[in-house]
C-alpha positions in Angstrom: -9.7 17.7 -11.4 -11.0 20.4 -8.7 -13.2 20.5 -6.3 -15.0 24.1 -7.4 -17.0 23.3 -10.0 -17.8 27.0 -10.3 -14.5 27.9 -10.7 -14.2 24.7 -13.5 -16.8 25.7 -15.2 -15.1 29.5 -15.3 -11.6 27.9 -16.5 -13.3 25.8 -19.2 -15.6 28.6 -20.7 -12.3 30.8 -20.6 -9.9 27.8 -22.3 -12.4 27.5 -24.7 -11.2 23.9 -26.3 -12.7 20.9 -26.9 -10.4 18.9 -25.8 -10.7 19.9 -22.1 -12.7 18.1 -20.0 -12.5 18.3 -15.5 -13.8 16.2 -12.9 -14.8 17.6 -9.8 -12.4 15.4 -7.0 -11.3 16.7 -3.4 -7.5 15.5 -3.7 -7.7 14.8 0.2 -10.1 11.5 -0.7 -8.2 9.1 -2.4 -11.1 6.9 -3.4 -12.8 10.0 -5.0 -8.9 10.2 -7.4 -8.6 6.5 -8.3 -12.7 6.2 -9.1 -12.2 9.5 -11.5 -9.2 7.8 -12.9 -10.0 4.7 -13.1 -13.4 6.5 -15.4 -10.6 8.2 -17.5 -8.5 5.3 -18.6 -11.2 4.1 -19.9 -11.5 6.6 -22.9 -8.2 7.8 -23.0 -4.2 7.8 -21.6 -2.6 9.9 -18.4 0.8 10.8 -19.5 1.5 13.2 -17.6 0.6 14.4 -13.7 0.5 17.8 -12.6 -0.4 18.4 -9.4 -1.2 22.4 -8.5 -3.1 21.4 -5.5 -3.0 24.0 -2.2 -4.5 26.0 -0.2 -3.7 28.4 2.4 -4.9 29.2 6.1 -4.9 31.9 8.5 -1.3 33.0 10.2 -1.8 31.9 13.3 1.2 31.1 15.6 1.6 27.2 16.3 -0.6 27.8 19.8 -3.0 29.0 18.4 -3.7 27.4 15.4 -7.2 25.2 14.9 -6.5 22.0 14.3 -9.3 21.6 12.3 -7.9 23.6 10.1 -4.6 22.4 10.3 -5.8 18.8 9.3 -7.3 20.2 6.0 -4.4 22.1 5.0 -1.9 18.7 5.3 -5.0 16.6 4.2 -5.2 18.5 0.8 -1.3 20.0 0.5 0.6 16.4 1.5 -2.1 13.7 1.6 -3.6 14.9 -2.1 -0.2 15.1 -3.6 0.8 11.3 -2.2 -2.5 10.3 -3.4 -2.6 11.2 -6.7 0.8 10.5 -7.3 0.3 6.7 -5.4 -3.0 6.4 -7.8 -1.2 7.2 -10.9 1.6 5.2 -9.8 -0.9 1.9 -9.9 -2.0 2.1 -13.1 
């Protein structure tokens, strides 16, 4: 899962494995994760979760930090981990 389709296609081409599949998912969106997991478990089991999502942003001082940028970081780095774990725990 990744939000960047171009990177997914690039990685898929480099790995060149017929067992590999991928889905375009925004991990900050719990519904997208749930829908994707629901589709995946119709075809196969999910045996392991490797949550390797994270972004960085500017290195501004706290008082200069853009609030929208900060919220994006929290939604992806923190809520993304929570969302993935939460959805998978419920299956």
